[in-house]
C-alpha positions as CSV (number, residue, x, y, z in Angstrom):
1,M,69.4,12.1,38.2
2,I,68.2,15.7,38.3
3,A,64.6,16.8,37.8
4,G,64.8,17.5,34.0
5,T,65.6,13.9,33.2
6,T,63.1,12.7,35.8
7,R,60.3,14.6,34.0
8,A,61.4,13.3,30.6
9,L,61.4,9.8,32.0
10,A,57.9,10.4,33.4
11,L,56.7,11.4,30.0
12,A,58.3,8.4,28.5
13,S,56.8,6.2,31.2
14,A,53.3,7.5,30.3
15,L,53.9,6.6,26.7
16,S,55.3,3.2,27.7
17,L,52.2,2.5,29.9
18,A,50.0,3.0,26.9
19,L,52.2,0.7,24.9
20,S,52.2,-2.0,27.6
21,A,48.4,-2.2,27.2
22,F,49.0,-3.9,23.9
23,A,50.4,-6.9,25.8
24,A,48.0,-6.6,28.7
25,A,70.9,23.1,39.7
26,Q,70.9,25.6,42.6
27,S,68.1,28.2,42.3
28,P,66.7,31.0,44.4
29,P,64.8,28.6,46.6
30,P,67.5,25.8,47.1
31,T,65.3,22.8,47.5
32,A,62.6,23.1,44.9
33,K,62.8,21.1,41.6
34,P,60.9,21.1,38.3
35,P,57.8,18.9,38.5
36,T,57.4,15.5,37.0
37,K,53.8,16.1,36.2
38,P,51.9,19.0,34.5
39,V,51.5,22.1,36.6
40,Q,48.1,23.6,37.2
41,S,46.7,26.2,34.9
42,Q,46.2,29.8,36.1
43,P,42.7,31.1,37.0
44,P,40.3,31.4,34.1
45,A,40.1,35.2,34.4
46,S,43.7,35.5,33.2
47,A,44.2,32.2,31.5
48,P,47.0,32.0,28.8
49,A,46.3,31.4,25.2
50,K,45.5,27.8,24.4
51,K,48.6,25.7,23.9
52,P,49.2,23.5,20.9
53,P,48.2,19.8,21.4
54,P,50.9,17.5,22.9
55,A,53.3,15.7,20.7
56,T,51.3,12.4,20.8
57,A,48.1,14.0,19.4
58,P,47.4,14.0,15.7
59,T,47.6,17.5,14.2
60,A,46.2,19.1,11.1
61,P,48.2,18.1,8.0
62,P,50.3,20.6,6.1
63,P,48.9,22.1,2.9
64,A,48.2,19.6,0.2
65,A,50.6,19.7,-2.7
66,A,49.7,22.1,-5.4
67,T,51.2,23.0,-8.7
68,P,53.3,26.1,-8.9
69,N,51.2,29.3,-9.0
70,E,48.1,27.4,-8.0
71,P,46.4,28.3,-4.8
72,D,45.9,25.5,-2.3
73,L,42.1,25.5,-2.1
74,A,41.8,22.4,0.0
75,F,44.0,23.4,2.9
76,G,42.9,27.0,2.6
77,A,39.3,25.9,3.1
78,F,40.4,23.6,6.0
79,Q,42.1,26.5,7.8
80,R,39.1,28.7,7.5
81,G,36.8,26.0,8.8
82,Y,35.1,25.3,5.4
83,Y,35.4,21.6,5.9
84,K,33.0,20.5,3.2
85,T,34.8,22.6,0.6
86,A,38.1,21.2,1.9
87,F,36.7,17.7,1.5
88,E,35.6,18.4,-2.1
89,E,38.9,20.0,-3.1
90,A,41.0,17.3,-1.5
91,T,38.9,14.6,-3.3
92,K,39.5,16.4,-6.6
93,R,43.3,16.5,-5.9
94,I,43.3,12.7,-5.3
95,S,41.3,12.0,-8.4
96,G,43.6,14.2,-10.4
97,G,46.8,12.5,-9.4
98,G,46.7,10.6,-6.1
99,D,48.1,13.5,-4.0
100,P,49.2,12.0,-0.6
101,K,48.8,15.4,1.1
102,A,45.2,15.5,0.1
103,M,44.8,12.0,1.4
104,T,46.2,13.0,4.7
105,L,43.7,15.9,4.8
106,L,40.8,13.5,4.2
107,G,42.1,11.4,7.0
108,E,42.1,14.4,9.3
109,L,38.5,15.3,8.3
110,Y,37.2,11.8,9.0
111,A,39.3,11.5,12.2
112,N,37.7,14.6,13.7
113,G,34.3,14.5,12.0
114,Y,35.0,17.8,10.2
115,G,32.4,18.3,7.5
116,V,31.8,14.5,7.3
117,P,30.7,12.0,10.0
118,N,33.5,10.8,12.2
119,D,34.8,7.5,10.8
120,D,38.0,6.2,12.3
121,N,38.1,3.3,9.8
122,K,38.0,5.7,6.8
123,A,40.5,8.0,8.5
124,A,42.9,5.2,9.1
125,E,42.5,4.1,5.4
126,W,43.3,7.5,4.1
127,Y,46.2,8.0,6.5
128,K,47.6,4.6,5.4
129,R,47.3,5.4,1.7
130,A,49.1,8.7,2.3
131,A,51.8,7.1,4.6
132,D,52.5,4.4,1.9
133,R,53.2,7.2,-0.5
134,G,55.7,8.8,1.9
135,D,53.7,11.5,3.7
136,R,55.3,12.0,7.2
137,E,52.2,13.7,8.7
138,A,50.1,10.7,7.7
139,M,52.7,8.3,9.2
140,F,52.5,10.1,12.5
141,A,48.7,10.3,12.5
142,L,48.4,6.6,11.7
143,A,51.0,5.8,14.4
144,M,48.8,7.6,17.0
145,F,45.8,5.6,15.7
146,R,47.8,2.4,16.2
147,L,48.7,3.5,19.7
148,G,45.1,4.3,20.6
149,G,43.4,1.4,18.8
150,R,41.5,3.7,16.5
151,G,40.4,2.4,13.1
152,G,41.8,-1.0,13.9
153,P,43.5,-2.9,16.7
154,R,46.3,-1.5,18.8
155,D,49.6,-2.4,17.2
156,R,52.8,-1.5,19.0
157,D,55.2,-2.7,16.4
158,D,53.5,-0.9,13.5
159,M,53.3,2.3,15.7
160,I,57.0,2.2,16.3
161,R,57.6,1.5,12.6
162,L,55.6,4.5,11.6
163,L,57.1,6.8,14.2
164,T,60.6,5.7,13.0
165,A,59.7,6.4,9.4
166,A,58.2,9.8,10.1
167,A,61.2,10.7,12.3
168,K,63.6,9.9,9.5
169,L,61.7,12.3,7.3
170,G,62.1,15.0,10.0
171,H,58.7,14.9,11.7
172,A,59.4,16.7,15.0
173,A,56.7,15.1,17.2
174,A,57.6,11.6,16.0
175,A,61.2,12.1,16.7
176,Y,60.4,13.4,20.2
177,D,58.2,10.5,21.0
178,L,60.8,8.0,19.8
179,G,63.4,9.8,21.8
180,L,61.3,9.4,25.0
181,L,61.1,5.7,24.3
182,Y,64.9,5.4,24.0
183,L,65.3,7.5,27.1
184,Q,62.9,5.4,29.2
185,G,64.5,2.2,28.0
186,Q,61.5,-0.3,28.1
187,Q,60.4,-0.6,24.5
188,F,64.1,-0.4,23.4
189,S,67.4,-0.7,25.3
190,Q,68.0,2.6,27.0
191,D,70.2,4.7,24.8
192,F,70.8,8.4,25.7
193,H,72.9,9.0,22.5
194,K,70.0,7.8,20.3
195,A,67.5,9.8,22.3
196,A,69.7,12.9,21.9
197,E,69.9,12.4,18.1
198,L,66.1,12.1,17.9
199,F,65.5,15.1,20.2
200,Q,67.9,17.0,17.9
201,I,65.5,16.4,15.0
202,G,62.6,17.8,17.0
203,A,64.6,20.7,18.4
204,R,65.8,21.8,14.9
205,A,62.2,21.8,13.8
206,G,61.2,24.1,16.7
207,N,59.5,21.5,18.9
208,P,59.7,23.0,22.5
209,E,59.4,19.7,24.3
210,A,62.3,18.3,22.2
211,Q,64.3,21.5,22.9
212,F,63.8,21.1,26.6
213,A,64.6,17.4,26.6
214,L,67.8,17.9,24.5
215,G,68.7,20.9,26.8
216,T,68.4,18.6,29.8
217,L,70.8,16.0,28.2
218,Y,73.3,18.7,27.5
219,K,73.0,20.0,31.0
220,E,73.7,16.6,32.5
221,G,76.1,15.3,29.8
222,R,74.0,12.3,28.9
223,G,74.2,11.1,25.3
224,V,76.1,14.3,24.4
225,S,79.1,16.1,25.9
226,K,78.1,18.3,28.8
227,N,77.6,21.8,27.5
228,E,75.9,24.4,29.8
229,V,75.9,27.1,27.1
230,E,74.1,24.8,24.6
231,A,71.7,23.7,27.3
232,T,70.8,27.2,28.2
233,K,70.3,28.2,24.5
234,L,67.9,25.3,24.2
235,F,66.0,26.2,27.4
236,A,65.7,29.8,26.1
237,A,64.4,28.6,22.7
238,A,61.8,26.3,24.4
239,S,60.7,29.0,26.8
240,L,59.6,31.1,23.8
241,S,56.7,28.7,23.5
242,D,55.8,29.1,27.2
243,N,57.1,25.6,28.1
244,T,57.0,26.1,31.9
245,D,59.8,23.6,32.6
246,A,62.1,25.4,30.1
247,L,61.2,28.8,31.6
248,I,62.2,27.5,35.0
249,E,65.5,26.1,33.8
250,F,66.2,29.3,31.8
251,G,65.4,31.4,34.8
252,I,67.7,29.4,37.0
253,A,70.5,29.7,34.4
254,L,70.0,33.5,34.3
255,F,69.9,33.8,38.1
256,N,73.1,31.7,38.6
257,G,74.9,32.8,35.4
258,T,75.1,29.2,34.1
259,G,75.8,29.1,30.4
260,I,74.9,32.7,30.1
261,T,75.8,36.1,31.7
262,K,74.3,36.3,35.2
263,N,71.2,38.6,35.2
264,E,68.9,38.3,38.2
265,A,66.6,41.0,36.9
266,A,66.0,39.0,33.7
267,A,65.6,35.9,35.8
268,G,62.8,37.6,37.7
269,I,61.0,38.4,34.4
270,V,61.2,34.8,33.3
271,F,60.0,33.4,36.7
272,R,57.1,35.9,36.7
273,R,56.1,34.6,33.3
274,A,56.2,31.0,34.4
275,A,54.4,31.9,37.6
276,R,51.5,33.4,35.7
277,L,51.3,30.2,33.6
278,G,50.7,28.3,36.8
279,S,54.0,26.8,37.9
280,P,54.3,26.5,41.7
281,I,58.1,26.3,41.4
282,A,58.3,29.6,39.5
283,Q,55.8,31.1,41.9
284,N,58.0,30.1,44.8
285,R,61.1,31.5,43.2
286,L,59.3,34.7,42.3
287,A,58.1,35.0,45.9
288,R,61.6,34.7,47.2
289,M,63.0,37.3,44.8
290,L,60.2,39.7,45.8
291,A,60.7,39.0,49.5
292,F,64.4,39.6,49.6
293,G,64.8,42.1,46.7
294,R,66.9,39.8,44.5
295,G,66.7,41.0,40.9
296,L,63.3,42.6,41.6
297,P,62.3,45.5,43.9
298,A,61.3,44.1,47.3
299,D,57.5,43.8,47.6
300,A,56.2,42.1,50.7
301,L,52.6,42.0,49.6
302,Q,53.4,40.4,46.2
303,A,55.9,38.0,47.8
304,T,53.2,36.9,50.3
305,K,50.6,36.5,47.5
306,W,52.8,34.3,45.4
307,H,54.0,32.3,48.3
308,L,50.4,31.5,49.3
309,I,49.7,30.4,45.7
310,A,52.8,28.3,45.4
311,K,52.1,26.7,48.7
312,A,48.6,25.8,47.7
313,G,50.0,24.3,44.5
314,G,52.3,22.0,46.5
315,D,55.6,24.1,46.8
316,G,55.9,25.1,50.4
317,D,58.8,27.2,51.8
318,P,59.5,27.4,55.6
319,M,61.7,30.5,55.1
320,L,58.8,32.3,53.4
321,D,56.5,31.2,56.1
322,E,58.7,32.9,58.6
323,F,58.9,36.0,56.4
324,I,55.1,36.2,56.2
325,A,54.7,35.7,59.9
326,K,56.6,38.9,60.5
327,Q,54.3,41.0,58.2
328,K,51.5,43.2,59.5
329,P,48.0,41.6,59.6
330,E,46.6,44.1,57.1
331,L,49.3,43.2,54.6
332,R,48.7,39.5,55.0
333,A,45.0,40.1,54.6
334,A,45.6,42.1,51.4
335,A,47.8,39.4,50.0
336,E,45.2,36.7,50.8
337,K,42.6,38.7,48.9
338,A,45.0,39.1,45.9
339,A,45.7,35.4,45.9
340,K,42.1,34.3,46.4
341,P,41.2,33.8,42.6
342,W,44.2,31.5,42.3
343,L,43.5,29.6,45.5
344,D,39.9,29.1,44.6
345,F,40.9,27.8,41.1
346,I,43.5,25.4,42.6
347,E,40.9,24.1,45.1
348,K,38.3,23.7,42.4
349,S,40.8,21.8,40.1
350,R,41.3,19.3,42.9
351,S,37.7,18.6,43.5
């Protein structure tokens, strides 16, 4: 089993561990593989924009339903941080017709203590009222409450029921989470075909994790017919959201010409992007390309810098060790200086 499925199974395993608490491709460097755990972030001085929360975290609900030509005052206030106004407007909506979107918004306010005291019981109550009326965002939020034991006891069966209902309504994160459970094969019998169907829902909705997972299945031919072109398209789509695993797979595809026209220069751009996001694997690939002038102009100093960073992050490379040993002391010293902010950050993150 290649690294893509390994990582997906690791994610599924993490979700499965939480549930169990209820009861109690050739690449520039030939040996490196995508990680099965999150990569380190890059140094604070050049940190990337904050990423959206993971699929298993409740997210802000979509705009509450409004009549045609009527501005959505409740959600508009929520987006601008006027939470008391959002609460008042959502309450009016509910009083005026029992709007489930407004109920979901109240659940979000209580769940996070926005404009009102945090109250998980009230949040769960509003989520449930909205879920019973068919709101998929409320279904997903309540499923996460059931998973975490917020606003009531942990309830695996109800969580799965809610995720299933939300996924059927096209909720991307719910579909992705269910897909992981089918992929991992502990809560359900392992079913790659069912996992692929669920990842397809999330992928169509633009969920980068689902796009990456589905791409991996297409690459391996598990649950779907093997299709390297489709796999690479999905990796490319997920990489637009700075999914580092997808960036690595897309870079590998470009470098090797797998499912796409071979383009080593474009691969270098992709690996550099993933390297700057903190992926040791991408840092290693970038270092090799810079060291040997594959797709990028040869640059011994930058190659040394990125190799030192990758090695500190856990991705060593004996070939690059030999390359660096042949460089002049002043170049190695300059590379170490350039790498120091990263090295300090990696060291601090481990302490």
